[in-house]
C-alpha positions in Angstrom: 26.1 197.0 50.2 26.7 196.4 53.7 29.1 193.7 53.6 31.3 195.8 50.4 32.3 198.5 52.7 33.6 195.8 55.2 36.0 194.5 52.6 36.8 198.5 52.1 37.0 198.9 55.6 39.9 196.1 55.9 41.3 197.0 52.3 42.2 200.4 54.6 43.0 198.3 57.8 45.9 196.8 55.6 47.5 200.2 54.8 47.2 201.7 58.4 48.5 198.5 60.0 51.6 198.5 57.4 52.0 202.6 57.7 52.2 201.8 61.5 55.4 199.7 61.0 56.8 201.5 57.6 55.9 205.2 58.2 58.8 207.7 58.5 57.8 211.3 57.2 55.0 213.7 57.3 53.1 212.0 54.0 53.0 208.3 55.1 52.2 209.0 58.8 49.2 211.4 57.2 48.2 208.7 54.8 48.3 206.2 57.9 45.9 208.7 59.5 43.5 208.8 57.1 43.4 205.0 56.6 42.6 204.8 60.2 39.6 207.1 60.2 38.4 205.7 56.6 38.9 202.4 57.7 37.1 202.3 61.5 34.5 204.8 60.1 33.2 202.3 57.6 33.7 199.9 60.4 31.0 201.7 62.5 28.8 202.3 59.9 28.4 198.6 59.0 28.2 197.8 62.6 24.7 199.6 62.9 23.3 197.4 60.5 24.8 193.9 61.1 25.8 191.9 64.4 28.9 193.5 65.5 30.9 190.6 66.5 30.8 189.3 63.1 31.8 192.8 61.3 34.5 192.9 63.7 35.6 189.3 63.0 35.1 189.7 59.2 37.1 192.8 59.4 39.9 192.0 61.5 40.4 188.5 59.6 40.3 190.2 56.1 42.5 192.8 57.4 45.3 190.3 58.9 44.9 188.1 55.6 45.6 191.6 53.8 48.4 192.2 56.0 50.3 189.0 55.6 50.1 188.4 52.3 51.0 192.5 51.9 54.1 191.8 53.6 55.1 188.7 51.8 54.3 190.4 48.5 56.0 194.0 49.3 58.1 193.6 51.9 60.0 190.2 51.3 58.7 188.9 54.6 59.6 185.1 54.4 56.8 182.5 52.3 56.3 180.0 55.0 53.2 177.1 53.6 52.0 177.5 57.1 51.1 181.2 57.3 49.3 180.5 53.8 47.7 177.4 55.5 46.4 179.3 58.5 45.6 182.4 56.5 43.4 180.2 54.1 41.7 178.5 57.6 41.0 182.2 58.7 39.4 183.2 55.6 37.0 180.3 55.4 36.3 181.6 58.8 35.1 185.0 57.2 33.4 183.6 54.8 31.5 181.1 57.0 30.5 183.9 59.2 29.4 185.8 56.4 27.1 183.1 55.0 25.4 182.3 58.4 24.8 186.6 59.2 21.8 188.4 57.9 21.3 191.6 58.0 19.1 193.6 60.0 17.5 196.7 58.8 15.8 197.4 61.7 17.6 199.0 64.8 17.4 197.7 68.2 15.8 194.7 67.1 17.5 191.2 68.4 16.9 188.3 66.2 18.0 184.6 66.4 
């Protein structure tokens, strides 16, 4: 369930990052602010259950990939094969981190 929360947080991250660039009226700024609040709330909640470094890396990796792909699809950013390859490499790293990270249900306990 925590990994789903990270995915949702990254989904909202894409909206607020795009909103910072494209917001130009009260409603788009309001949507950007709501997206920031939801995104960081979920990130903080998951950070209490999983290693913060892994949570943040997955969050930023998925958000970066989503933002790059959204800019290409919705805002006519030029499609370059190098961008796609680098996003793919980034996502491989994110999946790798998820696979090697165990959920820690007890707080304050350090595991190796």
